[in-house]
N, C-alpha and C positions, 0 to 999 in steps of 0.2 A: 309514681312521681315523688311521693314523700321520701322514698328510699334514695332516690337520686339527689334530692336536696340535702338529705342527711349525710350522704356519702361525700358530697362536695364540701359541705361545711366541716366535716371531720378531716378531710384532706387539707383544707386551708389551715385549720387549727394545728394539725400535725406539722405542716411546713413552718408555721410561725414559731412553734416550740423548738423545732430543729434549728431554725435560724438564730434564735436568741439563747440557746443553751450553751453552757460552758463545756465544750467537748475536750478541752485539755490540749488541743493541737496548737493553740496560740501561745508562743513562748515569749512574747514581747512584754517588757515592763516599762513603767513610767515612773522613773525615779529622778529626782532633781539632782542637778550637778552643782557642787559647791566650788567656787573659785579657789585657787591656791591661796594659802595663808599669806604668802609673800606679796601677793598682788594687792595694791591699795587702790581705792576708788580715786578717780580723777578729781582734782580741785579746779575751780574755775580760774581761767587765766586772768591775771591782773593787767589792766591796760598799760602799755608801755609809755604812752604820751598822755600826760594829764592836762595838757593845754587846751584840749577840745572842750567846748561848752555844750551843755544840753540844748536840745532843740527848743525853740521858742514858738508860742502859738502865733497864728496870723493876726494882723491888726484887726480891731473891731470895726473900724470905719471902712466902707467900700472904696475901691480905687475910683478915681475920677473917670468919667466917660471920655472916650477918645473924640477929638475934634473932627468935624466933617467938613 
């Protein structure tokens, strides 16, 4: 029974090492790509119409109750 447990643990350990090892078959790289030098970051668009006002908060007094 001890030999069976030892063989099972050895097999699991061997599979773990095989799964995590660097076998050299993976040829992918993770390099960052730099944008072209001519490309500039976008600037925020300026509003075309400056006549708009910013939003105002609601009045502090509650509205009157409707008549019944």
